[in-house]
BAVORO-806895 format. One record per residue: residue number from 0; x, y, z of N, C-alpha, C in turn. Coordinates in pm, 1 decimal, m for minus. Example, Ala and Ser with C-alpha at 12.3 -4.5 7.8 and 13.67 -1.06 7.14 Angstrom:
     i      neast     nnorth        nup     caeast    canorth       caup      ceast     cnorth        cup
     0     1319.0     m569.0      780.0     1230.0     m450.0      780.0     1320.0     m330.0      780.0
     1     1285.0     m225.0      708.0     1367.0     m106.0      714.0     1290.0        3.0      787.0
//
This chain:
     i      neast     nnorth        nup     caeast    canorth       caup      ceast     cnorth        cup
     0       94.0     m101.0      m13.5       16.6        1.1       m5.4       89.9      161.3        2.3
     1       16.8      224.4      m71.1      100.3      341.4      m79.6      127.5      409.7       73.8
     2      243.9      462.6      107.8      237.3      526.0      207.1      243.7      721.4      211.2
     3      159.4      720.1      272.9      147.1      901.2      268.1      226.5     1004.3      383.3
     4      281.5     1050.7      356.3      314.3     1197.5      464.5      271.1     1323.1      458.5
     5      189.9     1333.8      583.3      126.4     1481.8      551.6      228.0     1551.2      627.9
     6      207.1     1709.4      593.7      293.0     1831.2      701.8      259.3     1951.7      665.4
     7      285.3     2061.0      730.5      247.3     2156.7      739.2       82.3     2211.6      828.7
     8      144.2     2143.8      943.9      m14.5     2175.3     1006.7       30.6     2301.1     1140.9
     9      m10.3     2322.5     1189.7        3.0     2388.2     1298.5     m131.2     2512.3     1374.0
    10      m63.9     2586.4     1455.7     m136.1     2662.1     1509.6     m168.7     2782.6     1432.3
    11     m226.4     2863.7     1400.5     m292.9     2991.5     1340.6     m394.7     3092.4     1400.7
    12     m422.9     3172.3     1394.1     m481.9     3248.7     1448.1     m598.3     3239.4     1318.2
    13     m718.1     3334.2     1359.6     m865.4     3332.5     1257.5     m814.0     3409.0     1177.0
    14     m851.4     3378.6     1057.6     m772.6     3458.4      897.9     m681.4     3462.1      916.6
    15     m601.0     3348.9      948.2     m488.0     3305.4      872.3     m450.0     3197.9      799.9
    16     m351.8     3185.1      740.0     m377.6     3083.3      632.9     m211.0     2968.5      653.7
    17     m263.7     2852.6      616.5     m198.4     2728.7      663.0     m196.4     2629.6      463.8
    18      m74.9     2587.2      493.2      m32.7     2465.5      370.9      m42.3     2348.5      377.7
    19     m111.1     2251.4      361.0      m77.9     2104.3      385.2        4.4     2044.7      286.3
    20       55.2     1911.1      282.9      118.7     1871.5      178.1       73.8     1726.7      203.2
    21       92.7     1694.2      126.9       86.8     1520.0      143.8      172.3     1470.4        7.0
    22      258.0     1396.8      113.9      375.3     1335.8       m1.6      366.5     1174.5      m11.6
    23      340.2     1101.8     m163.0      342.1      963.2     m153.9      450.3      929.4     m198.3
    24      473.0      788.7     m146.3      541.3      721.5     m144.6      564.5      665.8     m314.2
    25      486.4      651.0     m354.9      441.9      567.3     m515.2      348.2      655.5     m588.8
    26      351.3      657.0     m706.3      297.3      726.7     m836.6      140.7      703.8     m789.9
    27       15.9      771.1     m774.8      m85.0      751.6     m735.5     m167.3      781.5     m871.2
    28     m238.9      729.9     m921.5     m319.4      683.4    m1020.7     m484.5      726.0     m997.2
    29     m554.7      691.3     m844.5     m671.8      707.6     m815.9     m685.9      862.5     m754.9
    30     m785.9      935.3     m730.6     m810.3     1048.2     m682.3     m759.5     1046.3     m534.4
    31     m683.1     1174.7     m541.7     m619.1     1172.8     m389.3     m706.2     1362.2     m318.2
    32     m738.6     1328.7     m173.7     m787.3     1416.2     m115.8     m791.5     1419.9       52.5
    33     m901.1     1544.5       97.4     m801.9     1541.8      233.8    m1013.1     1503.7      258.5
    34     m946.4     1439.5      426.9    m1054.0     1446.3      530.1     m984.2     1536.6      671.7
    35    m1127.3     1534.3      710.6    m1049.3     1616.1      865.1    m1145.1     1542.8      982.1
    36    m1107.1     1556.3     1089.0    m1184.8     1467.4     1225.0    m1219.7     1624.2     1304.8
    37    m1284.9     1616.6     1334.3    m1343.9     1767.6     1421.0    m1294.4     1705.4     1543.7
    38    m1326.4     1817.4     1683.7    m1305.9     1756.6     1769.7    m1434.5     1748.0     1814.3
    39    m1548.3     1747.8     1756.2    m1659.0     1639.9     1822.3    m1654.4     1475.3     1713.6
    40    m1523.3     1450.2     1683.4    m1467.4     1343.8     1648.6    m1545.8     1282.8     1482.6
    41    m1641.7     1398.8     1479.2    m1617.9     1400.6     1302.7    m1586.4     1378.9     1223.7
    42    m1582.5     1274.2     1119.1    m1489.8     1224.8      999.3    m1549.7     1290.5      852.1
    43    m1528.3     1403.7      822.4    m1575.3     1471.7      679.8    m1483.0     1501.5      582.3
    44    m1524.8     1502.2      519.7    m1462.1     1504.0      347.1    m1439.0     1673.0      297.7
    45    m1319.2     1707.6      298.9    m1297.8     1833.6      280.6    m1290.6     1878.4      131.5
    46    m1194.4     1771.8       46.9    m1137.5     1823.7      m66.8    m1106.9     1732.8     m139.3
    47    m1094.7     1730.5     m295.9    m1073.0     1622.0     m380.9    m1005.8     1643.4     m543.9
    48     m884.8     1598.3     m565.5     m882.2     1633.6     m682.1     m870.7     1503.4     m748.8
    49     m919.0     1480.4     m902.6     m895.4     1331.4     m946.5     m742.3     1384.4     m998.5
    50     m727.7     1242.8    m1047.8     m540.3     1211.3    m1109.1     m540.3     1145.0    m1244.0
    51     m684.8     1184.5    m1348.9     m707.9     1134.9    m1481.5     m665.9     1246.1    m1530.9
    52     m623.2     1347.2    m1519.2     m562.7     1473.6    m1624.7     m638.5     1584.9    m1605.2
    53     m781.9     1573.5    m1590.7     m894.5     1668.8    m1575.0     m895.9     1747.9    m1467.7
    54     m792.4     1675.7    m1390.4     m772.4     1786.0    m1223.4     m940.4     1848.4    m1172.9
    55    m1029.4     1764.7    m1207.7    m1175.9     1838.2    m1135.8    m1145.1     1831.5     m975.7
    56    m1210.8     1895.4     m921.2    m1189.4     1889.1     m790.9    m1306.7     1936.0     m724.9
    57    m1333.8     1860.7     m582.4    m1438.6     1902.8     m531.1    m1416.6     1950.4     m390.7
    58    m1520.8     2005.1     m332.1    m1464.7     2097.6     m191.5    m1619.2     2107.9     m121.3
    59    m1575.3     2040.8        1.7    m1711.7     2073.6      101.1    m1775.6     2233.2      109.7
    60    m1870.4     2203.1      107.3    m1938.3     2373.6      165.7    m1837.4     2376.2      252.4
    61    m1813.9     2417.1      346.4    m1746.9     2486.5      453.2    m1641.4     2544.7      403.8
    62    m1573.7     2443.6      337.1    m1444.4     2501.5      283.2    m1435.9     2573.4      133.0
    63    m1532.7     2568.3       93.9    m1591.8     2611.6      m29.3    m1526.4     2758.4      m28.8
    64    m1436.7     2852.9     m164.7    m1376.6     2941.9     m171.5    m1292.5     2991.8      m94.2
    65    m1240.8     2940.0       16.7    m1116.3     2924.5      126.1    m1029.7     2867.9       90.2
    66    m1014.6     2693.6       43.4     m883.4     2610.5       32.8     m890.5     2613.6      m88.9
    67     m833.7     2549.6     m134.9     m779.8     2496.4     m280.3     m645.7     2384.6     m282.3
    68     m689.0     2284.0     m347.1     m641.7     2179.5     m380.0     m557.2     2179.7     m500.5
    69     m428.0     2114.8     m467.0     m313.4     2108.7     m610.8     m269.8     1978.5     m598.5
    70     m216.4     1967.9     m691.0     m105.6     1821.5     m739.2        7.0     1891.1     m833.5
    71      124.2     1781.4     m737.6      278.2     1798.1     m810.3      283.2     1675.9     m889.9
    72      244.1     1610.7     m951.0      214.0     1454.1     m981.3      394.4     1397.7    m1014.5
    73      511.2     1534.8    m1028.9      638.2     1529.0    m1011.2      720.5     1472.8     m907.5
    74      599.0     1560.8     m781.8      692.7     1546.2     m680.8      637.2     1420.7     m607.9
    75      510.4     1421.3     m691.1      414.5     1286.3     m626.0      347.2     1324.9     m478.1
    76      339.3     1475.2     m451.6      255.0     1544.4     m379.7      120.5     1657.6     m368.4
    77       36.6     1626.2     m325.5      m99.6     1675.0     m333.4      m66.8     1812.9     m201.7
    78     m126.8     1917.2     m232.7     m129.3     1976.7     m165.3     m258.1     2066.4     m125.4
    79     m329.0     2123.2      m19.3     m421.9     2168.7       30.7     m386.0     2343.4      119.5
    80     m412.7     2412.6       30.5     m411.6     2564.1       51.3     m498.8     2631.3      117.2
    81     m510.2     2662.2      253.4     m619.2     2669.7      320.3     m619.1     2830.8      374.2
    82     m695.8     2890.0      326.1     m675.7     3078.4      348.2     m822.0     3084.5      416.1
    83     m811.4     3228.6      485.0     m922.0     3264.1      579.9     m995.9     3165.3      661.9
    84     m890.6     3145.5      778.6     m904.3     3009.7      819.2    m1031.7     3027.5      931.8
    85    m1094.2     2925.8     1016.7    m1184.0     2946.3     1088.3    m1181.0     2891.2     1222.8
    86    m1221.9     2915.5     1309.0    m1158.3     2789.0     1411.5    m1249.8     2677.2     1444.0
    87    m1323.2     2726.8     1332.2    m1436.4     2570.6     1334.5    m1339.3     2455.1     1193.9
    88    m1238.7     2517.5     1160.0    m1169.4     2463.7     1087.1    m1031.6     2367.5     1166.0
    89    m1066.7     2391.5     1299.0     m983.5     2313.5     1394.9    m1015.0     2154.8     1356.3
    90     m880.4     2050.9     1352.9     m925.9     1888.5     1359.6     m798.9     1844.1     1284.8
    91     m799.9     1709.3     1268.4     m683.9     1643.3     1252.0     m698.3     1623.6     1094.9
    92     m671.9     1651.8     1009.7     m666.0     1642.2      839.2     m573.1     1523.3      785.6
    93     m648.3     1463.1      753.1     m576.7     1312.5      676.8     m628.1     1311.6      533.8
    94     m492.7     1297.5      477.5     m452.0     1248.6      311.6     m510.5     1149.9      310.8
    95     m577.8     1085.2      181.4     m585.3      978.3      125.6     m564.2      962.2      m15.9
    96     m534.8      835.2      m74.4     m495.7      835.9     m182.9     m624.4      737.7     m268.2
    97     m685.7      795.6     m228.9     m803.5      670.5     m305.6     m949.4      735.8     m289.5
    98     m957.2      848.6     m323.4    m1073.3      889.3     m238.7    m1249.9      899.1     m334.9
    99    m1321.3      869.9     m251.5    m1368.0      877.7     m138.9    m1299.2      776.2      m39.0
   100    m1268.3      767.1       76.8    m1164.7      684.7      166.9    m1250.2      660.4      311.3
   101    m1371.8      612.8      363.0    m1446.9      575.8      466.4    m1364.9      560.7      586.7
   102    m1247.4      479.6      550.3    m1144.7      465.1      640.5    m1036.3      563.0      743.4
   103    m1047.9      691.6      623.6     m978.8      798.2      628.0     m911.9      854.6      781.9
   104    m1026.0      897.3      865.9     m966.6      962.8      983.9     m944.6      787.8     1100.5
   105     m914.4      647.5     1053.9     m923.4      585.0     1150.5     m736.7      572.7     1101.2
   106     m643.3      654.0     1028.5     m540.7      631.2     1017.1     m496.6      524.2      894.8
   107     m568.4      496.1      864.7     m539.8      395.6      720.3     m448.9      452.1      628.1
   108     m467.0      584.6      619.9     m368.1      666.4      503.6     m256.7      685.9      531.0
   109     m275.7      747.6      634.6     m121.5      807.6      710.5     m151.2      874.9      853.3
   110      m92.2      926.9      931.3     m102.6      943.2     1072.1     m174.9     1097.1     1060.3
   111     m205.3     1157.0      988.7     m277.8     1342.6     1009.9     m196.9     1414.6     1061.8
   112     m236.6     1492.9     1027.1     m191.0     1650.6     1112.9     m273.6     1731.9     1161.0
   113     m218.6     1784.9     1307.2     m315.3     1865.4     1345.6     m278.4     2002.3     1304.7
   114     m419.4     2041.5     1277.8     m467.2     2173.4     1266.4     m572.7     2270.4     1354.4
   115     m511.4     2373.0     1411.1     m581.3     2441.3     1540.1     m580.2     2598.1     1502.2
   116     m675.8     2668.6     1523.0     m705.3     2747.1     1465.0     m782.7     2852.2     1608.8
   117     m728.1     2969.7     1642.6     m763.5     3010.3     1757.1     m835.1     3136.8     1687.7
   118     m965.0     3216.3     1803.2    m1042.6     3310.1     1726.0     m980.4     3426.1     1788.0
//
């Protein structure tokens, strides 16, 4: 199974920005994406990007207009640019290499990375 390593999380104030990176151990042909687990333990899809050349994207209503997903196939890395962050964006973010991924927040793909937004 492909190994994923997430980076770029941290703590910022509301209105700030963070950029998450997800580097894969090998080339991925399936759609990649991000989930997050909220402090209330809900696991929700955040964004995805197709890997078929069309680079079609999906964003949840909660992040649409603020987050941007992209991929660098040469670097085998997916990115999630998060702008205008809100306290409700706080959570553990998980990258997946086969979106949708029902087991995303169980650590099946990667260990996740913490994002904390203060008011």
